[in-house]
PDB file of N, CA, C and O in Angstrom, chain B, residues numbered from 101:
ATOM      1  N   MET B 101     -15.424 -22.858  -0.821  1.00  0.00           N
ATOM      2  CA  MET B 101     -15.044 -21.476  -1.364  1.00  0.00           C
ATOM      3  C   MET B 101     -16.152 -20.884  -2.056  1.00  0.00           C
ATOM      4  O   MET B 101     -16.846 -21.438  -2.908  1.00  0.00           O
ATOM      5  N   LYS B 102     -16.281 -19.514  -1.546  1.00  0.00           N
ATOM      6  CA  LYS B 102     -17.552 -18.564  -1.907  1.00  0.00           C
ATOM      7  C   LYS B 102     -16.534 -17.578  -2.547  1.00  0.00           C
ATOM      8  O   LYS B 102     -15.505 -17.256  -1.954  1.00  0.00           O
ATOM      9  N   LEU B 103     -16.868 -17.104  -3.799  1.00  0.00           N
ATOM     10  CA  LEU B 103     -16.460 -15.902  -4.352  1.00  0.00           C
ATOM     11  C   LEU B 103     -17.313 -14.668  -4.565  1.00  0.00           C
ATOM     12  O   LEU B 103     -18.434 -14.958  -4.982  1.00  0.00           O
ATOM     13  N   VAL B 104     -17.101 -13.397  -4.399  1.00  0.00           N
ATOM     14  CA  VAL B 104     -17.511 -12.315  -4.583  1.00  0.00           C
ATOM     15  C   VAL B 104     -17.363 -11.403  -5.990  1.00  0.00           C
ATOM     16  O   VAL B 104     -16.275 -11.056  -6.448  1.00  0.00           O
ATOM     17  N   ASN B 105     -18.338 -11.164  -6.435  1.00  0.00           N
ATOM     18  CA  ASN B 105     -18.051 -10.234  -7.683  1.00  0.00           C
ATOM     19  C   ASN B 105     -17.857  -9.231  -7.646  1.00  0.00           C
ATOM     20  O   ASN B 105     -18.689  -8.374  -7.351  1.00  0.00           O
ATOM     21  N   ILE B 106     -16.523  -9.008  -7.980  1.00  0.00           N
ATOM     22  CA  ILE B 106     -15.993  -7.075  -7.904  1.00  0.00           C
ATOM     23  C   ILE B 106     -16.201  -6.438  -9.640  1.00  0.00           C
ATOM     24  O   ILE B 106     -15.467  -5.591 -10.149  1.00  0.00           O
ATOM     25  N   GLY B 107     -16.759  -6.753  -9.957  1.00  0.00           N
ATOM     26  CA  GLY B 107     -17.281  -6.209 -11.575  1.00  0.00           C
ATOM     27  C   GLY B 107     -16.253  -6.613 -12.756  1.00  0.00           C
ATOM     28  O   GLY B 107     -15.042  -6.832 -12.751  1.00  0.00           O
ATOM     29  N   PHE B 108     -17.196  -6.622 -13.729  1.00  0.00           N
ATOM     30  CA  PHE B 108     -16.358  -7.161 -15.039  1.00  0.00           C
ATOM     31  C   PHE B 108     -16.126  -8.453 -14.847  1.00  0.00           C
ATOM     32  O   PHE B 108     -15.037  -8.859 -15.252  1.00  0.00           O
ATOM     33  N   GLY B 109     -17.064  -9.451 -14.186  1.00  0.00           N
ATOM     34  CA  GLY B 109     -16.615 -10.575 -14.468  1.00  0.00           C
ATOM     35  C   GLY B 109     -15.430 -11.137 -13.062  1.00  0.00           C
ATOM     36  O   GLY B 109     -15.464 -12.258 -12.555  1.00  0.00           O
ATOM     37  N   ASN B 110     -14.884 -10.505 -12.845  1.00  0.00           N
ATOM     38  CA  ASN B 110     -13.730 -10.728 -11.652  1.00  0.00           C
ATOM     39  C   ASN B 110     -14.324 -11.044 -10.210  1.00  0.00           C
ATOM     40  O   ASN B 110     -15.244 -10.529  -9.574  1.00  0.00           O
ATOM     41  N   MET B 111     -13.424 -12.118  -9.929  1.00  0.00           N
ATOM     42  CA  MET B 111     -14.336 -12.750  -8.312  1.00  0.00           C
ATOM     43  C   MET B 111     -13.052 -12.783  -7.448  1.00  0.00           C
ATOM     44  O   MET B 111     -11.918 -12.956  -7.893  1.00  0.00           O
ATOM     45  N   VAL B 112     -13.381 -12.596  -6.169  1.00  0.00           N
ATOM     46  CA  VAL B 112     -12.411 -12.959  -5.002  1.00  0.00           C
ATOM     47  C   VAL B 112     -12.882 -13.596  -4.456  1.00  0.00           C
ATOM     48  O   VAL B 112     -14.092 -13.750  -4.626  1.00  0.00           O
ATOM     49  N   ASN B 113     -12.273 -14.228  -3.619  1.00  0.00           N
ATOM     50  CA  ASN B 113     -12.186 -15.506  -2.768  1.00  0.00           C
ATOM     51  C   ASN B 113     -13.116 -14.558  -1.185  1.00  0.00           C
ATOM     52  O   ASN B 113     -12.690 -13.489  -0.750  1.00  0.00           O
ATOM     53  N   ALA B 114     -14.008 -15.073  -0.767  1.00  0.00           N
ATOM     54  CA  ALA B 114     -14.772 -14.074   0.164  1.00  0.00           C
ATOM     55  C   ALA B 114     -14.230 -14.501   1.512  1.00  0.00           C
ATOM     56  O   ALA B 114     -14.495 -13.811   2.497  1.00  0.00           O
ATOM     57  N   SER B 115     -13.509 -15.561   1.619  1.00  0.00           N
ATOM     58  CA  SER B 115     -12.629 -16.069   3.188  1.00  0.00           C
ATOM     59  C   SER B 115     -11.367 -15.435   3.130  1.00  0.00           C
ATOM     60  O   SER B 115     -10.653 -15.577   4.123  1.00  0.00           O
ATOM     61  N   ARG B 116     -10.848 -14.630   1.990  1.00  0.00           N
ATOM     62  CA  ARG B 116      -9.335 -14.288   2.200  1.00  0.00           C
ATOM     63  C   ARG B 116      -9.321 -12.712   2.348  1.00  0.00           C
ATOM     64  O   ARG B 116      -8.209 -12.207   2.503  1.00  0.00           O
ATOM     65  N   ILE B 117     -10.592 -11.744   2.316  1.00  0.00           N
ATOM     66  CA  ILE B 117     -10.880 -10.452   2.556  1.00  0.00           C
ATOM     67  C   ILE B 117     -10.542 -10.062   3.592  1.00  0.00           C
ATOM     68  O   ILE B 117     -11.300 -10.553   4.428  1.00  0.00           O
ATOM     69  N   VAL B 118      -9.721  -9.358   4.111  1.00  0.00           N
ATOM     70  CA  VAL B 118      -9.352  -8.485   5.278  1.00  0.00           C
ATOM     71  C   VAL B 118     -10.584  -7.364   5.439  1.00  0.00           C
ATOM     72  O   VAL B 118     -11.440  -7.333   6.323  1.00  0.00           O
ATOM     73  N   ALA B 119     -10.414  -6.480   4.344  1.00  0.00           N
ATOM     74  CA  ALA B 119     -11.012  -5.400   4.643  1.00  0.00           C
ATOM     75  C   ALA B 119     -11.429  -4.729   3.415  1.00  0.00           C
ATOM     76  O   ALA B 119     -10.756  -5.018   2.425  1.00  0.00           O
ATOM     77  N   VAL B 120     -12.439  -3.852   3.243  1.00  0.00           N
ATOM     78  CA  VAL B 120     -12.926  -3.480   2.034  1.00  0.00           C
ATOM     79  C   VAL B 120     -13.114  -1.780   2.287  1.00  0.00           C
ATOM     80  O   VAL B 120     -14.024  -1.331   2.983  1.00  0.00           O
ATOM     81  N   VAL B 121     -12.104  -0.936   1.606  1.00  0.00           N
ATOM     82  CA  VAL B 121     -12.190   0.676   2.207  1.00  0.00           C
ATOM     83  C   VAL B 121     -12.254   1.396   1.111  1.00  0.00           C
ATOM     84  O   VAL B 121     -12.060   0.914  -0.005  1.00  0.00           O
ATOM     85  N   VAL B 122     -12.529   2.601   1.327  1.00  0.00           N
ATOM     86  CA  VAL B 122     -12.625   3.476   0.512  1.00  0.00           C
ATOM     87  C   VAL B 122     -11.058   4.043  -0.116  1.00  0.00           C
ATOM     88  O   VAL B 122     -10.282   4.068   0.839  1.00  0.00           O
ATOM     89  N   PRO B 123     -10.531   4.387  -1.087  1.00  0.00           N
ATOM     90  CA  PRO B 123      -9.428   4.666  -1.171  1.00  0.00           C
ATOM     91  C   PRO B 123      -8.997   6.199  -1.368  1.00  0.00           C
ATOM     92  O   PRO B 123      -8.222   6.591  -2.240  1.00  0.00           O
ATOM     93  N   ASP B 124      -9.595   6.951  -0.465  1.00  0.00           N
ATOM     94  CA  ASP B 124      -9.453   8.394  -0.476  1.00  0.00           C
ATOM     95  C   ASP B 124      -8.581   9.147   0.485  1.00  0.00           C
ATOM     96  O   ASP B 124      -8.269  10.334   0.399  1.00  0.00           O
ATOM     97  N   SER B 125      -8.243   8.315   1.382  1.00  0.00           N
ATOM     98  CA  SER B 125      -7.466   8.468   2.634  1.00  0.00           C
ATOM     99  C   SER B 125      -5.756   8.241   2.015  1.00  0.00           C
ATOM    100  O   SER B 125      -5.308   7.428   1.207  1.00  0.00           O
ATOM    101  N   GLN B 126      -4.979   9.535   2.932  1.00  0.00           N
ATOM    102  CA  GLN B 126      -3.405   9.327   2.492  1.00  0.00           C
ATOM    103  C   GLN B 126      -3.198   7.715   3.471  1.00  0.00           C
ATOM    104  O   GLN B 126      -2.305   7.173   2.820  1.00  0.00           O
ATOM    105  N   PRO B 127      -3.447   7.028   4.291  1.00  0.00           N
ATOM    106  CA  PRO B 127      -2.946   6.077   4.553  1.00  0.00           C
ATOM    107  C   PRO B 127      -3.311   4.838   3.417  1.00  0.00           C
ATOM    108  O   PRO B 127      -2.349   4.119   3.145  1.00  0.00           O
ATOM    109  N   ILE B 128      -4.362   4.581   2.860  1.00  0.00           N
ATOM    110  CA  ILE B 128      -4.787   4.074   1.841  1.00  0.00           C
ATOM    111  C   ILE B 128      -4.122   4.029   0.449  1.00  0.00           C
ATOM    112  O   ILE B 128      -3.941   3.065  -0.295  1.00  0.00           O
ATOM    113  N   LYS B 129      -3.818   5.286   0.303  1.00  0.00           N
ATOM    114  CA  LYS B 129      -3.080   5.589  -0.948  1.00  0.00           C
ATOM    115  C   LYS B 129      -1.837   5.137  -0.659  1.00  0.00           C
ATOM    116  O   LYS B 129      -1.188   4.809  -1.653  1.00  0.00           O
ATOM    117  N   ARG B 130      -1.146   4.983   0.692  1.00  0.00           N
ATOM    118  CA  ARG B 130       0.258   4.622   0.928  1.00  0.00           C
ATOM    119  C   ARG B 130      -0.114   2.939   0.702  1.00  0.00           C
ATOM    120  O   ARG B 130       0.662   2.167   0.140  1.00  0.00           O
ATOM    121  N   ILE B 131      -0.874   2.713   1.015  1.00  0.00           N
ATOM    122  CA  ILE B 131      -1.166   0.744   1.166  1.00  0.00           C
ATOM    123  C   ILE B 131      -1.254   0.473  -0.397  1.00  0.00           C
ATOM    124  O   ILE B 131      -0.728  -0.572  -0.782  1.00  0.00           O
ATOM    125  N   VAL B 132      -1.760   1.161  -1.189  1.00  0.00           N
ATOM    126  CA  VAL B 132      -1.839   0.743  -2.626  1.00  0.00           C
ATOM    127  C   VAL B 132      -0.678   1.008  -3.316  1.00  0.00           C
ATOM    128  O   VAL B 132      -0.420   0.178  -4.188  1.00  0.00           O
ATOM    129  N   GLN B 133       0.375   2.239  -3.140  1.00  0.00           N
ATOM    130  CA  GLN B 133       1.651   2.527  -3.766  1.00  0.00           C
ATOM    131  C   GLN B 133       2.455   1.785  -3.141  1.00  0.00           C
ATOM    132  O   GLN B 133       3.462   1.876  -3.844  1.00  0.00           O
ATOM    133  N   GLU B 134       2.772   0.935  -2.082  1.00  0.00           N
ATOM    134  CA  GLU B 134       3.147  -0.105  -1.530  1.00  0.00           C
ATOM    135  C   GLU B 134       3.401  -1.498  -2.291  1.00  0.00           C
ATOM    136  O   GLU B 134       4.376  -2.103  -2.735  1.00  0.00           O
ATOM    137  N   SER B 135       1.924  -1.700  -2.206  1.00  0.00           N
ATOM    138  CA  SER B 135       1.718  -2.835  -2.984  1.00  0.00           C
ATOM    139  C   SER B 135       2.166  -3.041  -4.310  1.00  0.00           C
ATOM    140  O   SER B 135       2.792  -4.032  -4.685  1.00  0.00           O
ATOM    141  N   LYS B 136       1.758  -1.879  -5.154  1.00  0.00           N
ATOM    142  CA  LYS B 136       2.109  -1.731  -6.458  1.00  0.00           C
ATOM    143  C   LYS B 136       3.850  -2.050  -6.518  1.00  0.00           C
ATOM    144  O   LYS B 136       4.199  -3.065  -7.121  1.00  0.00           O
ATOM    145  N   GLU B 137       4.854  -1.213  -5.919  1.00  0.00           N
ATOM    146  CA  GLU B 137       5.858  -1.533  -5.771  1.00  0.00           C
ATOM    147  C   GLU B 137       6.377  -2.965  -5.371  1.00  0.00           C
ATOM    148  O   GLU B 137       7.451  -3.430  -5.753  1.00  0.00           O
ATOM    149  N   LYS B 138       5.434  -3.631  -4.515  1.00  0.00           N
ATOM    150  CA  LYS B 138       6.017  -4.691  -4.272  1.00  0.00           C
ATOM    151  C   LYS B 138       5.233  -5.922  -5.191  1.00  0.00           C
ATOM    152  O   LYS B 138       5.485  -7.078  -4.850  1.00  0.00           O
ATOM    153  N   GLY B 139       4.498  -5.755  -6.088  1.00  0.00           N
ATOM    154  CA  GLY B 139       3.783  -6.674  -7.068  1.00  0.00           C
ATOM    155  C   GLY B 139       3.047  -7.289  -6.681  1.00  0.00           C
ATOM    156  O   GLY B 139       2.999  -8.431  -7.137  1.00  0.00           O
ATOM    157  N   ASN B 140       2.001  -6.862  -5.561  1.00  0.00           N
ATOM    158  CA  ASN B 140       1.178  -7.266  -5.026  1.00  0.00           C
ATOM    159  C   ASN B 140      -0.289  -6.676  -5.132  1.00  0.00           C
ATOM    160  O   ASN B 140      -1.185  -7.013  -4.358  1.00  0.00           O
ATOM    161  N   LEU B 141      -0.478  -5.611  -6.336  1.00  0.00           N
ATOM    162  CA  LEU B 141      -1.381  -5.178  -6.521  1.00  0.00           C
ATOM    163  C   LEU B 141      -2.188  -5.758  -7.744  1.00  0.00           C
ATOM    164  O   LEU B 141      -1.600  -6.068  -8.780  1.00  0.00           O
ATOM    165  N   ILE B 142      -3.232  -5.864  -7.633  1.00  0.00           N
ATOM    166  CA  ILE B 142      -4.196  -6.101  -8.477  1.00  0.00           C
ATOM    167  C   ILE B 142      -5.339  -5.188  -9.046  1.00  0.00           C
ATOM    168  O   ILE B 142      -6.230  -4.779  -8.302  1.00  0.00           O
ATOM    169  N   ASP B 143      -5.300  -4.920 -10.199  1.00  0.00           N
ATOM    170  CA  ASP B 143      -5.931  -3.325 -10.736  1.00  0.00           C
ATOM    171  C   ASP B 143      -7.190  -4.345 -11.644  1.00  0.00           C
ATOM    172  O   ASP B 143      -7.052  -4.928 -12.719  1.00  0.00           O
ATOM    173  N   ALA B 144      -8.342  -4.276 -10.780  1.00  0.00           N
ATOM    174  CA  ALA B 144      -9.817  -4.899 -11.585  1.00  0.00           C
ATOM    175  C   ALA B 144     -10.459  -3.471 -11.654  1.00  0.00           C
ATOM    176  O   ALA B 144     -11.586  -3.616 -11.180  1.00  0.00           O
ATOM    177  N   SER B 145     -10.325  -2.465 -11.931  1.00  0.00           N
ATOM    178  CA  SER B 145     -11.308  -1.363 -12.259  1.00  0.00           C
ATOM    179  C   SER B 145     -11.418  -1.336 -13.589  1.00  0.00           C
ATOM    180  O   SER B 145     -12.434  -0.829 -14.065  1.00  0.00           O
ATOM    181  N   HIS B 146     -10.407  -1.871 -14.456  1.00  0.00           N
ATOM    182  CA  HIS B 146     -10.392  -1.648 -15.794  1.00  0.00           C
ATOM    183  C   HIS B 146     -10.273  -0.219 -16.598  1.00  0.00           C
ATOM    184  O   HIS B 146     -10.611  -0.002 -17.762  1.00  0.00           O
ATOM    185  N   GLY B 147      -9.802   0.528 -15.820  1.00  0.00           N
ATOM    186  CA  GLY B 147      -9.114   1.687 -16.360  1.00  0.00           C
ATOM    187  C   GLY B 147     -10.119   2.676 -15.424  1.00  0.00           C
ATOM    188  O   GLY B 147      -9.663   3.779 -15.121  1.00  0.00           O
ATOM    189  N   ARG B 148     -11.418   2.325 -14.977  1.00  0.00           N
ATOM    190  CA  ARG B 148     -12.024   3.355 -14.368  1.00  0.00           C
ATOM    191  C   ARG B 148     -11.476   3.924 -13.066  1.00  0.00           C
ATOM    192  O   ARG B 148     -10.344   3.789 -12.602  1.00  0.00           O
ATOM    193  N   ARG B 149     -12.510   4.583 -12.580  1.00  0.00           N
ATOM    194  CA  ARG B 149     -11.980   5.525 -11.114  1.00  0.00           C
ATOM    195  C   ARG B 149     -12.359   4.502 -10.311  1.00  0.00           C
ATOM    196  O   ARG B 149     -13.453   3.938 -10.295  1.00  0.00           O
ATOM    197  N   THR B 150     -11.041   4.209  -9.391  1.00  0.00           N
ATOM    198  CA  THR B 150     -11.160   3.130  -8.229  1.00  0.00           C
ATOM    199  C   THR B 150     -12.142   3.967  -7.173  1.00  0.00           C
ATOM    200  O   THR B 150     -12.105   5.164  -6.888  1.00  0.00           O
ATOM    201  N   ARG B 151     -13.008   2.947  -6.708  1.00  0.00           N
ATOM    202  CA  ARG B 151     -14.092   3.387  -5.730  1.00  0.00           C
ATOM    203  C   ARG B 151     -13.694   3.003  -4.285  1.00  0.00           C
ATOM    204  O   ARG B 151     -13.746   3.707  -3.276  1.00  0.00           O
ATOM    205  N   ALA B 152     -13.154   1.310  -4.466  1.00  0.00           N
ATOM    206  CA  ALA B 152     -12.892   0.558  -3.075  1.00  0.00           C
ATOM    207  C   ALA B 152     -11.533  -0.315  -3.661  1.00  0.00           C
ATOM    208  O   ALA B 152     -11.248  -0.712  -4.791  1.00  0.00           O
ATOM    209  N   VAL B 153     -10.719  -0.437  -2.116  1.00  0.00           N
ATOM    210  CA  VAL B 153      -9.775  -1.023  -2.289  1.00  0.00           C
ATOM    211  C   VAL B 153     -10.092  -2.529  -1.670  1.00  0.00           C
ATOM    212  O   VAL B 153     -11.073  -2.441  -0.932  1.00  0.00           O
ATOM    213  N   ILE B 154      -9.687  -3.591  -1.720  1.00  0.00           N
ATOM    214  CA  ILE B 154     -10.013  -4.785  -1.122  1.00  0.00           C
ATOM    215  C   ILE B 154      -8.417  -5.231  -0.860  1.00  0.00           C
ATOM    216  O   ILE B 154      -7.503  -5.344  -1.676  1.00  0.00           O
ATOM    217  N   ILE B 155      -8.432  -5.448   0.635  1.00  0.00           N
ATOM    218  CA  ILE B 155      -7.154  -5.972   1.214  1.00  0.00           C
ATOM    219  C   ILE B 155      -7.481  -7.585   1.761  1.00  0.00           C
ATOM    220  O   ILE B 155      -8.484  -7.979   2.357  1.00  0.00           O
ATOM    221  N   THR B 156      -6.458  -8.238   1.404  1.00  0.00           N
ATOM    222  CA  THR B 156      -6.445  -9.572   1.326  1.00  0.00           C
ATOM    223  C   THR B 156      -5.598 -10.065   2.616  1.00  0.00           C
ATOM    224  O   THR B 156      -4.686  -9.370   3.063  1.00  0.00           O
ATOM    225  N   ASP B 157      -5.915 -11.161   3.116  1.00  0.00           N
ATOM    226  CA  ASP B 157      -4.998 -11.855   4.247  1.00  0.00           C
ATOM    227  C   ASP B 157      -3.649 -12.405   3.438  1.00  0.00           C
ATOM    228  O   ASP B 157      -2.763 -12.936   4.108  1.00  0.00           O
ATOM    229  N   SER B 158      -3.527 -12.304   2.302  1.00  0.00           N
ATOM    230  CA  SER B 158      -2.234 -12.270   1.574  1.00  0.00           C
ATOM    231  C   SER B 158      -1.565 -11.403   1.102  1.00  0.00           C
ATOM    232  O   SER B 158      -0.986 -11.409   0.016  1.00  0.00           O
ATOM    233  N   ASP B 159      -1.603 -10.552   1.932  1.00  0.00           N
ATOM    234  CA  ASP B 159      -1.117  -9.146   1.638  1.00  0.00           C
ATOM    235  C   ASP B 159      -1.526  -8.501  -0.052  1.00  0.00           C
ATOM    236  O   ASP B 159      -0.971  -7.470  -0.432  1.00  0.00           O
ATOM    237  N   HIS B 160      -2.185  -8.981  -0.644  1.00  0.00           N
ATOM    238  CA  HIS B 160      -2.737  -8.695  -2.032  1.00  0.00           C
ATOM    239  C   HIS B 160      -3.702  -7.527  -1.764  1.00  0.00           C
ATOM    240  O   HIS B 160      -4.491  -7.618  -0.824  1.00  0.00           O
ATOM    241  N   VAL B 161      -3.670  -6.281  -2.657  1.00  0.00           N
ATOM    242  CA  VAL B 161      -4.386  -5.394  -2.706  1.00  0.00           C
ATOM    243  C   VAL B 161      -5.046  -5.321  -4.137  1.00  0.00           C
ATOM    244  O   VAL B 161      -4.411  -5.316  -5.192  1.00  0.00           O
ATOM    245  N   ILE B 162      -6.599  -5.256  -3.997  1.00  0.00           N
ATOM    246  CA  ILE B 162      -7.321  -5.214  -5.239  1.00  0.00           C
ATOM    247  C   ILE B 162      -8.350  -4.058  -5.428  1.00  0.00           C
ATOM    248  O   ILE B 162      -9.217  -3.622  -4.671  1.00  0.00           O
ATOM    249  N   LEU B 163      -7.990  -3.728  -6.613  1.00  0.00           N
ATOM    250  CA  LEU B 163      -8.648  -2.045  -6.801  1.00  0.00           C
ATOM    251  C   LEU B 163      -9.964  -2.478  -7.530  1.00  0.00           C
ATOM    252  O   LEU B 163      -9.801  -3.497  -8.201  1.00  0.00           O
ATOM    253  N   THR B 164     -11.291  -1.929  -7.567  1.00  0.00           N
ATOM    254  CA  THR B 164     -12.342  -1.944  -8.148  1.00  0.00           C
ATOM    255  C   THR B 164     -12.735  -0.701  -8.554  1.00  0.00           C
ATOM    256  O   THR B 164     -12.149   0.337  -8.248  1.00  0.00           O
ATOM    257  N   TYR B 165     -13.944  -0.800  -9.397  1.00  0.00           N
ATOM    258  CA  TYR B 165     -14.471   0.318  -9.363  1.00  0.00           C
ATOM    259  C   TYR B 165     -15.878   0.750  -9.110  1.00  0.00           C
ATOM    260  O   TYR B 165     -16.549   1.720  -9.461  1.00  0.00           O
ATOM    261  N   LEU B 166     -16.143  -0.583  -8.190  1.00  0.00           N
ATOM    262  CA  LEU B 166     -17.372  -0.501  -7.619  1.00  0.00           C
ATOM    263  C   LEU B 166     -17.456   0.060  -6.393  1.00  0.00           C
ATOM    264  O   LEU B 166     -16.388   0.143  -5.786  1.00  0.00           O
ATOM    265  N   GLN B 167     -18.535   0.515  -5.798  1.00  0.00           N
ATOM    266  CA  GLN B 167     -18.260   1.225  -4.380  1.00  0.00           C
ATOM    267  C   GLN B 167     -17.945   0.267  -3.303  1.00  0.00           C
ATOM    268  O   GLN B 167     -17.776  -0.902  -3.649  1.00  0.00           O
ATOM    269  N   ALA B 168     -17.837   0.579  -2.021  1.00  0.00           N
ATOM    270  CA  ALA B 168     -17.039  -0.381  -1.067  1.00  0.00           C
ATOM    271  C   ALA B 168     -18.193  -0.918  -0.628  1.00  0.00           C
ATOM    272  O   ALA B 168     -18.259  -2.142  -0.516  1.00  0.00           O
ATOM    273  N   GLU B 169     -19.508   0.049  -0.244  1.00  0.00           N
ATOM    274  CA  GLU B 169     -20.552  -0.361   0.005  1.00  0.00           C
ATOM    275  C   GLU B 169     -21.469  -2.042  -0.785  1.00  0.00           C
ATOM    276  O   GLU B 169     -21.973  -3.050  -0.290  1.00  0.00           O
ATOM    277  N   THR B 170     -21.280  -1.563  -2.076  1.00  0.00           N
ATOM    278  CA  THR B 170     -21.596  -2.239  -3.090  1.00  0.00           C
ATOM    279  C   THR B 170     -20.426  -3.799  -2.907  1.00  0.00           C
ATOM    280  O   THR B 170     -20.856  -4.950  -2.977  1.00  0.00           O
ATOM    281  N   VAL B 171     -19.606  -3.600  -2.777  1.00  0.00           N
ATOM    282  CA  VAL B 171     -19.051  -5.092  -2.503  1.00  0.00           C
ATOM    283  C   VAL B 171     -19.157  -5.581  -0.925  1.00  0.00           C
ATOM    284  O   VAL B 171     -19.330  -6.763  -0.628  1.00  0.00           O
ATOM    285  N   ALA B 172     -19.047  -4.648  -0.072  1.00  0.00           N
ATOM    286  CA  ALA B 172     -19.709  -5.214   1.291  1.00  0.00           C
ATOM    287  C   ALA B 172     -21.133  -6.044   1.293  1.00  0.00           C
ATOM    288  O   ALA B 172     -21.454  -7.097   1.842  1.00  0.00           O
ATOM    289  N   ASN B 173     -21.763  -5.234   0.549  1.00  0.00           N
ATOM    290  CA  ASN B 173     -23.059  -5.848   0.338  1.00  0.00           C
ATOM    291  C   ASN B 173     -23.104  -7.271  -0.559  1.00  0.00           C
ATOM    292  O   ASN B 173     -24.023  -8.045  -0.291  1.00  0.00           O
ATOM    293  N   ARG B 174     -22.490  -7.513  -1.238  1.00  0.00           N
ATOM    294  CA  ARG B 174     -22.096  -8.385  -2.200  1.00  0.00           C
ATOM    295  C   ARG B 174     -21.576  -9.580  -1.476  1.00  0.00           C
ATOM    296  O   ARG B 174     -21.884 -10.744  -1.731  1.00  0.00           O
ATOM    297  N   LEU B 175     -20.601  -9.098  -0.369  1.00  0.00           N
ATOM    298  CA  LEU B 175     -19.731 -10.064   0.705  1.00  0.00           C
ATOM    299  C   LEU B 175     -20.754 -10.581   1.326  1.00  0.00           C
ATOM    300  O   LEU B 175     -20.908 -11.800   1.242  1.00  0.00           O
ATOM    301  N   ASN B 176     -21.802  -9.691   2.183  1.00  0.00           N
ATOM    302  CA  ASN B 176     -22.778  -9.905   3.116  1.00  0.00           C
ATOM    303  C   ASN B 176     -23.988 -10.919   2.610  1.00  0.00           C
ATOM    304  O   ASN B 176     -24.505 -11.754   3.352  1.00  0.00           O
ATOM    305  N   GLU B 177     -24.453 -10.651   0.852  1.00  0.00           N
ATOM    306  CA  GLU B 177     -24.941 -11.677   0.777  1.00  0.00           C
ATOM    307  C   GLU B 177     -24.676 -12.798   0.444  1.00  0.00           C
ATOM    308  O   GLU B 177     -25.535 -13.678   0.379  1.00  0.00           O
ATOM    309  N   GLU B 178     -22.993 -13.048   0.070  1.00  0.00           N
ATOM    310  CA  GLU B 178     -22.626 -14.409   0.008  1.00  0.00           C
ATOM    311  C   GLU B 178     -22.455 -15.258   1.097  1.00  0.00           C
ATOM    312  O   GLU B 178     -22.619 -16.478   1.081  1.00  0.00           O
ATOM    313  N   ASN B 179     -22.038 -14.408   2.271  1.00  0.00           N
ATOM    314  CA  ASN B 179     -22.483 -15.086   3.841  1.00  0.00           C
ATOM    315  C   ASN B 179     -23.567 -15.538   4.144  1.00  0.00           C
ATOM    316  O   ASN B 179     -23.461 -16.634   4.693  1.00  0.00           O
ATOM    317  N   SER B 180     -24.714 -15.134   4.018  1.00  0.00           N
ATOM    318  CA  SER B 180     -26.034 -15.101   4.319  1.00  0.00           C
ATOM    319  C   SER B 180     -26.944 -16.097   3.331  1.00  0.00           C
ATOM    320  O   SER B 180     -28.111 -16.402   3.574  1.00  0.00           O
ATOM    321  N   ASP B 181     -26.249 -16.503   2.273  1.00  0.00           N
ATOM    322  CA  ASP B 181     -27.067 -17.542   1.336  1.00  0.00           C
ATOM    323  C   ASP B 181     -27.251 -18.762   1.380  1.00  0.00           C
ATOM    324  O   ASP B 181     -27.681 -19.492   0.487  1.00  0.00           O
ATOM    325  N   GLY B 182     -26.785 -19.140   2.901  1.00  0.00           N
ATOM    326  CA  GLY B 182     -27.373 -20.568   3.421  1.00  0.00           C
ATOM    327  C   GLY B 182     -26.167 -21.514   2.887  1.00  0.00           C
ATOM    328  O   GLY B 182     -26.368 -22.704   2.646  1.00  0.00           O
ATOM    329  N   GLY B 183     -24.954 -20.926   2.726  1.00  0.00           N
ATOM    330  CA  GLY B 183     -24.176 -22.584   2.103  1.00  0.00           C
ATOM    331  C   GLY B 183     -24.166 -22.534   0.888  1.00  0.00           C
ATOM    332  O   GLY B 183     -23.407 -23.412   0.477  1.00  0.00           O
ATOM    333  N   LEU B 184     -24.635 -21.935   0.031  1.00  0.00           N
ATOM    334  CA  LEU B 184     -24.375 -21.982  -1.562  1.00  0.00           C
ATOM    335  C   LEU B 184     -23.041 -21.774  -2.105  1.00  0.00           C
ATOM    336  O   LEU B 184     -22.463 -20.692  -2.007  1.00  0.00           O
ATOM    337  N   GLY B 185     -22.489 -22.919  -2.743  1.00  0.00           N
ATOM    338  CA  GLY B 185     -21.551 -22.326  -3.309  1.00  0.00           C
ATOM    339  C   GLY B 185     -19.913 -22.971  -2.564  1.00  0.00           C
ATOM    340  O   GLY B 185     -18.732 -22.874  -2.897  1.00  0.00           O
ATOM    341  N   ASP B 186     -20.611 -23.593  -1.494  1.00  0.00           N
ATOM    342  CA  ASP B 186     -19.681 -24.663  -0.799  1.00  0.00           C
ATOM    343  C   ASP B 186     -19.366 -25.978  -1.571  1.00  0.00           C
ATOM    344  O   ASP B 186     -20.358 -26.677  -1.779  1.00  0.00           O
ATOM    345  N   GLU B 187     -18.398 -26.363  -1.950  1.00  0.00           N
ATOM    346  CA  GLU B 187     -18.264 -27.681  -3.062  1.00  0.00           C
ATOM    347  C   GLU B 187     -16.984 -28.437  -2.700  1.00  0.00           C
ATOM    348  O   GLU B 187     -16.650 -29.431  -3.344  1.00  0.00           O
TER     349      GLU B 187
END
């Protein structure tokens, strides 16, 4: 299992991530609101401005203060590290 740091020591299982998107568009705002109503929203932004929304295959939506590009780069680093972290 590979974990991706999404800020403040919070980690997400890299294999469960479906998409990393910016929260500016209306459809993404709707997805965030619907997941909040269903109880599937995880706010890992610690009160800061949300800059990226992570959508998982379990229908959980995770908010983070990191930019989507930063999360994607960390995800790519995890995928290209030669198998470290697989235990």
